[in-house]
N, C-alpha and C positions, 0 to 999 in steps of 0.2 A: 356557458358551460357548454363542456366537451364530452360527444358519446364515447364511449368505452369498445373498443374491439377486442372481439374474442380472438387467444392468442392459437397461432398454428403452431405446431411441431413437427418438422421432418425426418423422420427416423431411418438411417441407413447402416450397412455394416460397414467397418471400418476397419480394412487390415493395417497393421502397423508392425511393419518385421514379421515374424512369424506368428503375430497374435493378431486376436481380432475382437473388437468390442462394439458396442452399440455405437452409434454416433447421430447425435442428436442435432438439428440445427433450429436454432430459434429462429421464428418467422413472425409474424405480425405482434406488435407491441399489445398491452392491454390498455396503456393509459403512455400518454404523452404529454409533457406539461408544457405551455405554449409560450411559454419565455425562455430564451439562452442564456443560458451559464458559459464562463469565460473559461475558467479550469477548476472543478471540482476538484477539491483535497482531501472530503472526505464524508460520509451517507450516513446518518441512523434512522432506520424507522423507530417510531413510538408506535405503543399498544394500538393507539386509535387511530394508525394508518399513516398520520400525519409525517413527514421527514422533516430530518435537521440535514442541513448542507453546509457544508464549507467552501466558500469560493476564494481560493487563494488567489487570482491574481485582481478579483474584486476587492478582496481583502474584507469581506460578509459572510457571514454567517445568517440562516434564513431557517424560519420555520418552512416548508412546503407540502401543498396539501394538493394532489394529484387529483383528485377528484372534483376538487370547486375550482381547480385554477389559480386559487389564491397564494401570495407569497407573504410574507411578515419578518422584519428587520429583527432579531436579536442582537442586543446590545448595540454598540458602533467601536469604529478604530478610537484607539488613543492608548494612553499606558496605564491608567486610573482605574478604580474597580468597574465591576462590569465590563472592562474593554479591552480590546485583542488588537496587535497590531500585524501578524501574520500566519492567518489560521492555516494550520498543515495537517489537521487531521480530526477526526470524532470516535470516540470508543466507547459502547454500551457499558451504561452503570445500573445498578440495581433499580427499583423504582421507575423507572424511563427519565431516569438523571442521565444525562451525557457528558462525558469526559473530550475539553477541547486543548486541543494541544497548539499553543500559540510561541511559534520562533520567534516572532516581534519582539515579545516580552520575555521572552525563553523562562514560561508557566507553563501550567495546566489548570485549566478550571472548569470547574462545576456547572453545567448548565440544569435547572430546573426544568422540570416539566411545562412550566408555566413560561419559558424564556429568562428566566431573572437568572444572572450569574451569580449563584452562592459563593463563592470562596475560590481561590487561587494556591499553587504550591507551584513552588520553583521548581525548574528542571535541573537546577546545577545544588549539588550536593556535595560534600565531604566526603564521604563513603564510594561513591562512584565517581569514573571520568565523566559522564554525559549522560542523562537519561532520556531518552525519546520512546514512551511505551508505544507500541504498536499492535498490542492484543490486549484483552481482557476478558475476565471469565464472567460466570452469571452471578459469582459473587463479590463482583467490582474488584477483584486482583487483576493486577497493571503488569503487563508483561515486556522486558526491554533485552535487548542486548546492547553490548559497546562497539559493535563493528567490526571485530574483531584484534584488537588494539585495549592496551593495559599502561598505566601509569607507573613509573620503575620508580624505588627508593628516591630517587633522583630527581622525577619529577618529567623524565622524558618519555613520551609517549612509544611503545614497544609493541611488537604483533607478538602473535601467542597462537600455538597449534590448536588451541580446545579456547572456545566461546563459552564463557557460562551464562547461562538465559537464564534472568532475574525475575522475579517475582514483587511487587511491590505492592505491602496493604495497606492502604489510606487511613483504614481508621486506628492502625498501632505504630504508623511510619515506618514498618520493618520490611528489609529487605531479606528474599532468602534466593539459594539458587536451587532450581528444578530441574534443569537439564543439562546437560552439554551439546555444543553444537559443532561438531569436526571443522576446521578453516581448511579451504583450501589455497596453496600460497600463491600471489596473483602478483604479475607485474605492475607496476602503477605508471598511469599516464599523468603527466603534467603539462600543464599549459599555461601561459602568462595571459591576463589581462589588466588593461591598461588602466591607470587609478590617476588621479589628481598626484602628484610626489613622486611618481613612479608605477611601477610594475609590480602587483599581487600574482604570487604563483600559486595554484591551485592542481592539489594534488589527488588523483579518482583513479577509480578501479579502468584498467584497459577496457576498448569496447570487447562485448560479447564473454565475460567471463564465464569460466567454468566454478560456482559456486556451491554448499549446502545450503537448503534455504529452511526457514520454523515458521511454524504459526503455531497458534493456541486455542483450542475447540470452549465450548463454554463449560465444559465441566471440567477445565483445566488442564487436560492431556494436550500433550503436546507433540504435535508433527513435526519431523525430522525431513525432510526430502533430501534424499544423497543423490549426487550428481554418477557416481562411477561405482559401482553400478547404480541407474538408475533406478530408486524403490525409495518407499516410507515406510518410515517406522514411525511408531506411535510409543509414547512415553506416559506412563499413567501418574497419579500425584504420589502414589507410593514408590515409583520408579522402575515398575516392572517393564517391560519393551515388547513389542510384536513388529514383527517385520513382512510385509507382502511380496508377492513374486516381484522381480525384478522387473521392469517393463523394458521389452527392445524397441530399436527407432534406429530408422537412418537416418547419418547425421547430413544436416542441412549446410549446403557453402555458401558463404560470405561473399555477396557479390556487390557491384561497385552499387548498387540503388540500394542495398544496406547500408551503405557507409554511408549513406548522403542521408538516407532516413536516422539514423542514428545520431548524426551528427545536428539533423532539425529539430530533434527532442533536445539533445544537449542545450542547444541555445532558446527554447521556446517559453524559459521560464517554468516549465512543470517539472523540470529534472531535478535542476538544482539554484536556489536563490541565497544571496550571501547577505547576512547582517551587518551593516555597517556602521561604527560608532554609538554602542551603546546596545540599552535595550537588555540590563542584565534581571535577574528574580523580581524584583521588585516593579518592572515597568516604566522607570520614569528616566531610563538613559534616552531616549528621543534620538534612537537610533536609525538608520532608512535603509530598506534593502534597495541590494541591485541584483539585478540577472548578471548570466556568468554569460559570455559571448559564444555565439557558435563556434566549437571547434572548428579546423580545416581538418577534412579527411584524410588528405592528401599525408598527414605530417602524422600521422597514427600509426602506430605498426597493429594489424590485425590478425586474428587467430583466421586460419582457411575453414573452419567450419564452425557453426553455431554449437552450442551444448542443447541438452534435451529440452531445458526449460530455460526462463528467464530469472534476474536475481533479485527480481521482485514477483513471485512467482505464486506463493502460495496465500490464501484465504480459505479459511475456513467458515460454510456458511450456519447460522442459526442451529439447524437439526444435526451439525456436527458432521456432515460431507467436508473432506478437503478439495478443492479445486486448486490443480498447478496449469499454469499458462504453458503451451509451449512454444519452442521456438520454431518456426516455418518458413516457408520459401517466402519471397516479398511482398509475391501477389496471391497468395493465401490467405485466407479470413484467420482472424483471431482463434485457437482453438486451446480448449481445455480440458483435462484429462483429471476425470471424478476419481478418487476415492473413498471405500468405505473405513470404516472405525477398526480393521484388520489390516487394512494398508494397501488393501487391493485392488485395484483398477478396476471399475464398472461401467464405465461408458465415458465416451467424449460428448463435449459441446463443444460447436461452433458457432460465432457470433455474425450475425449480419453482415456483410461487407459494409465497412467505414466505423463500427462501434467498437465502443473500450467498455469492459467493466469496471465500476464503479462502487457496488457495494450490493450486497444481500437485506430481505426480512424475512419474517418468517413465511417459505414459501413462496418466496419472490425474489427475481435476479434483476438489479437496475444497473441500465446502459447507458452510456450519451453517444451520439449521433452526430459526428463531428461533420460541420460544413466546410465550403469551400472557404468561407473568412473565419476559421478556427473556434467557431462557437458551437458549445455543446448544447447539445437538445436531449432532454434526461424523458426517457423511456422507462416501462416496468412489464416486465414478463412475466410468466408464472415459470415456477422450479419445475427444470424438463425433469 
C-alpha cells in the first residue's frame, strides 16, 4: 500500500509577449503507481476512481487502481472477440463504458465497466476515407476528421482547404458534420523504410508544422485552435461561434537539440507504427506492426522557428477547459495554455521536469515521469 502525498502548486506571474497570466507549476503528485508502463496511448478514469489504461508497446489494456496499487488485464492480444492487437487510444462513453481504438484489428471496441469487451465496429467505412475518433461527448458521440484529405471521384487522395469535423452516433450509425477546420498548406516530408523485397516510402508532415487543431468538450462544443493569429474559437452544437483574445507570443528558434529530439520521437514507436499484412475490420488478417525507423535530421528541411503550439496540442478536461501545449525552448519544461469557455486564456500550467500529460479525470491531471530507461511512471495531480 502506498501513502498519498498532498500536492503542492507553485504560482507565479508569467509574462508572454505583452500579456501576463497566472502561471501554475505542478509539484508533488498525490499518488504514483508502483509499476512502470512502456507507452501509454490512452487513459480514462471511471466514476469509482479506477483507470483504464492502454499501453501501445506492451499491446495491453488494463484496469489500474492508484489507491491499492493493483493492476488487472482487460482482454488479451488477438483478432477474435474480446481481443485487440494495437491499442491506440481510449475515449469515454456513457455509463462508465470506454471505447478502445484498435489499429491492429482496424476496429473500435466497447469496454464495459466490469472489463468485458462488449462489441466492435470497423474503422473502415464506405462513406468516409478512414475513421479515427479522437474525441467523444458526454452522450457518446464520437468525433473525428480525416487529416486534411479526401477521396476524389476516381479514388485518388486529394488535399483540401477546409477539413470537416464529423460526429458518429453509435446508436444510429449516422455521421454528421459539426464544424469545419481551416487547413494550413504544409510541405510533405518523405522518407524510406527498408522492408523485405524493397523500400516502403512514408509520407508525413515536415517537422514543426504550423497547423490549426481542434478538440471536443463533453457538451459537444468544438474548440478550434487557430495558428495565425494564435487564438481559440468555440463552436456550439447549434453552429454559433465565439472567439477569445489572440495570444501574443515570442517565436522559439529551432535548434540542433530540437532536431535530434524530434528525430528520436519519430523513431521511438510512439509517433508512428505501421500495420503490415492484414488486420481488416474483422480482425482476422494476421498482420504485424512495424516501427518506423528514426529519420536522419540532417536530411530534413527545418523551419527557422517553431509555431506557437504543437500539432497534437489540444485537450479538453471533463470540466470543459481547453489545454493547449505550447512549443517552448528545448531546455524548458512542458507548458500548457489553459482557455475558458469564451476562448480566453486564463492561466498557464507548467509540468515538472521530464513529465508528459497523458490524460484527465474529474478534478485530476495524469502525467508520466519518463526515466532514463524510457519507462513511464504514472502520477496523479489535483487539477490546478
